[in-house]
N, C-alpha and C positions, 0 to 999 in steps of 0.2 A: 651416228650412223657410221660405218665402214666401208661405205659403199666406193669402188674404184673411179676414177674418172673416165670420162668416153675415153681417154688417150689409152687407157688400159686396154679396153677394148677393141681397138683399133690398129693397135700395133702389132704386126705379126710377128716379129720379132721377140717382144717381151710374152706375148702368148706360148708360143715356142718353148721359149728359155723356162718360163715356167711347167709347163707340159713335161719337160725333160729332166724336169727335177724330181717327178715320181716315175720316172721311166726304169725299172728295175736294169734293164737289158744295159739300158746308158750310165745309171750310177755304180751299180755291183759288178754285171757281167751274168749271164743268162746262171751259166752252172752254179757259180756261187750264190745267188739269190736261191736258186731251187734248191740246191742243198741246204743251206741254210735257214731258208722257210718250212723244211720238211715236207715240201710239194710231190716230191715222188713218192710219200710213203702212204699219203693219203688217195691214192689213186688207184687202189684195189675195189673192182665193181663189186658192188655190196649185195647184187641179185644173182649173181653170177649160177650160184649151183641152182636156179629155177629154169634157167634156159633148156628148154626140149631139144637133145642132141638131133631128133630127128628134123628141126626146124632152123634150127639156130635163133630162135627167138624165145623170149621170156613165155613161160606158161600162161596160154589163154584164159584161165580164171584169175590169175592175178592182175589182169589188164584190163581198161575200159579203154573205146573207143571216142575219136572226137575228129570235127571236122577243122579247117584251116581257123585258129583262133584270133585270127584277125579278118577275114573277110566271110567266114562259113561255107567258103568251097568245098567240094571232096576233095578226099587227101589225090592229090597228083603223081607227077613222077617218083616212084622209091630211087634213091637216091644210093644209100647202104646201109648194110646193119650192123651197130656197133654195141659191144656188151649185151646182146640181145635185144636191142629196140631199133625198131625201123625207122628210120629218118628219111622224110618225104618233102619233094616241093612245090606248093603251091602254084598251078599253072596261073592263078589270075593276080596275087598280091607278091610274089617271089617271095617270101617267109618258107625256111626250111626250120621243120617242125616233127615231133613225135607225133606221129597218128594215134598208136597204143601206149597208152601210159598207165601207170601204176593204178590201182584202184584207192580211191578217197583214204580210205582208212592205213591202207599201207605206206602212201605218201605222208599224209599226218605224222603216223609212227616215225616214221624216216627222219623227218624235219625235228619230233622233240628230242629224239636220241642221237642225233649225230653230235658227233666229237672230232672226226679225223681234221675237216675242214677248219674248226673251230680253233685247232689248235697252231694250224697257218698264222690264221687271223693274230692269233696272240705272239706269234714270233717277231723277236725286236723287229727285224727287216723288214716284214711286212707293215709293222704298227709305224717307223719312220716313212716308208713309201705312202702309206694311206694319211699321214698325216698332211705331208704336202697336197697329195690328191684330194682331199675333204678341204684343204682351205682353200685350193684353186674353185672349186665348186662354189663354196660360200661367198668368194668374191666376184663369179659369174653371179650367182641371183640376187647378191645385193645391190649390183648395177643398175637391178631393174625394181627393186623391191623398198619400199618401205617399212611393211611391217616386218616383226622379229619374232613369230609364233611359227614352229617347224613341227611337223610329223613325220619322222624316220620310218617307213614301214621294211621291216625285214631286217632290224637294226644289228643282228649278230652279237659281235662282242659290245658294240656302242660306240665305236671311234667316231662316227659323224658326230652324234649327239653329244660327244664327251667335248669335241672341236667347238660344234657349234655353241655349247652353254659356255665356253670358257670365253668367248667371243660374245656375249651377252644375250643370245637368244634363249627364248623360252621354248623349251623343250618338250618333248613326248616322242617316246619310243613305242614300237610295234613290234613283236618277237614271239615265237611258238616254244624255242628252244630251252630246254628246260633248266641245262648249265648257263644259258645265256641269262635266261630272266631272272635267275638268282643271283646271279654275279651284279647284273644291272640293278636290282633292289637292294642290294648290299650298298652300291655307291649311293644310293638317293637317287637313280634315275627314275622319272615316273613312267611305266611301261605298263603297256595294253596288252595281254594274252589272248589274243584273239584275230582272226581273220579280220581285214578292214571291214568287210560286208557285212560283219556281225557286230561290230563294234557300238554303234548308234551312237555317233555323234552328230552334235548341231552342225547345220551347214554354216560354211564360210568359218570355221572355228582355226583357219590356219592360213597363214601367209604364207607360207613354203611347205609342200608335201616331197619327200625327197626317197626315191629307191636307187640305191646303189648296186648294181646285179641283183634284180630280184627280179625282174620282168621275163625273164628268161625260165623262171623257175614255175610259173605261174599256170595253172589248168586253164584259167579264165582269166586271163589280163584285162580282155574289155569291159568285164566287171569290176575289176579293181580301179581300173584308170577312170569310169563312170563317179565309182564312188570317191576318188580323191578330186576328181573336177567340183562334185558338188560340196568338197569339205574344206573348199579354199574361198578366202575372202575375193571380193571382185577385184581386186589388184593384186591378186594370189599367183603362184606360177608351181609348176611341177618340175622338179629338176631329177633325171633319169639317167645311169649308165647303164649299159648293156653290151655283152658279147656283140662284135662285128662280123656276121659271117660273110662279108665282101672285104675281109680285111688281108693283108698280102700275105700273112703268114696262116691264113685257114685256106686260101685258094690252092697254096702249096701244098699243104698238110693234108688236105681232105678230112676223113676220120681220123686221121691221126692225131690232129690236134685236139690237145686237151681241154676245148673248148666244148667238143661234143662227149656227153655220157646221157642215155636216153632216162635214167632213173631219176635225175634231177631237174638236168638242162633241154626244158620239152620246147622252148621255142629259141630260133637262131635268126634274129632282126638282123637286117642291113639297111641302108637310108632309105630305101623305096618303102618296106615293108614296116618300118617305126612309120614314117611319115604317113603311112596309109593307116595303121592303127591309131594315131594321135588323132587326126583328123577326121576320123569315124568316130571319136569320141568329142568332139568341139573342141579340141585344142589346138593353137594358134602358135608354131614353132619360132619361137625368137631365136636361138641359139643351137645348132647342132654340127659338130665338131669332132672330129677322133681323138684319143688320146692312147699312149702306151704303143710303141711300134714294135715289138718285138723282135727287135733289128738283130739280136745276138741269135735268137731260135732260127731266123730265116737264114742267116750267115751258118748255122751249123748244118741245116736241111743241104744248103747247096753245096756245102762240102763234105755231104756224106759222113758227118758225125752225127751224134745224137741230138735231135734239135733242142733239146732240155738241158741235157747235160754237156754237150760240147763244148770245145772254149776254138772254134775257128775263129781267124783275124778275116776282117771285110773283107766280102767276096766281089761285090760291086761298088767302086768308087762312087758313083754316083746316087747309090742307094742311101739316101738320107733323111732323118726323121722329117725336114722342111719337105719333102718330096711325097711321103707316105702320109701326111699329114694334109698336106694341098689335094691330093685325092680320094681323099676320105678312106685311105688304107691302114690305118692304126685298128689296133687289136679291139678296143671298145670305142661306142658310142658315147656319147655325152649330149645330152640333151637338155633344153632350157623352152616348157611352155607353159603358155598360159589359157585359160577358156578363153575360147571365143568371143570378142566382144557382141553386146547386142543378143544375145541367145539366153537363155534360160539356163541355168544349172541344174536344175534338178533333173 
């Protein structure tokens, strides 16, 4: 077993050092990383031609309404419209979410055929950062787990299952994108090409269920979390990463933040709303922290440069990775949770 000793979990400096190793702003510089991964080229809103000029919103016949996907409250305060999608804040659980989302057939087609972000994930700089990130997640999970069976939901290009396999885990991928599925199968990676709720797998089949930046894409995240809990062994755990709407970079940029894009990013969790949805689906949180500071983006914005392509020097000397993560201001939330003990998992 490759579990880390308890000292690794308890040593803030070691954890910070390891998180900094996959923080692209710190390692490569923001502009350099964004240019070399092709991020800017992937940002064209794919449904902009369907915006009604009278309302500024995507045409109503392409959309479906929903309540808050965490607590089922009716849509609350409207915050802004971006790329034709209205973003609202739930008055009860504080989730920021898109209340009118694409029809299910359009969303399924989009994910099956999407290529722009796949190209970003396959870029060399992104793969280097992801490898360090996935190693960090595997070490975190291994500190709590004995078993080595992992289901990775929304596998994408396969970075996490590839890294887990190299470390001796028994892996199963779940992915819908046509090109990614073909590439995964050509590598010999086992992949399920169905949504989780339709996969019909036995209870307790996995020791770890992972979702790396997946929950923000789900129209019904509670359904997926409930099914993930059923699939976990008695001592299993869920490992998930999501964009953090309470991050410093998002608080500064608001709708200009690249995390907001209503065609695909439907749910924007903060520590409160992420805790609420996990606890509501009978998970107990073991670890919650932030990763990825976006310090370069922040410095650029404060210096009136392009947030993602500027090269401004440090603006506030006291604004450090340690300060950001201590306050849960990082741009991503990373959480490890297990099914609540003493309660049925069905």
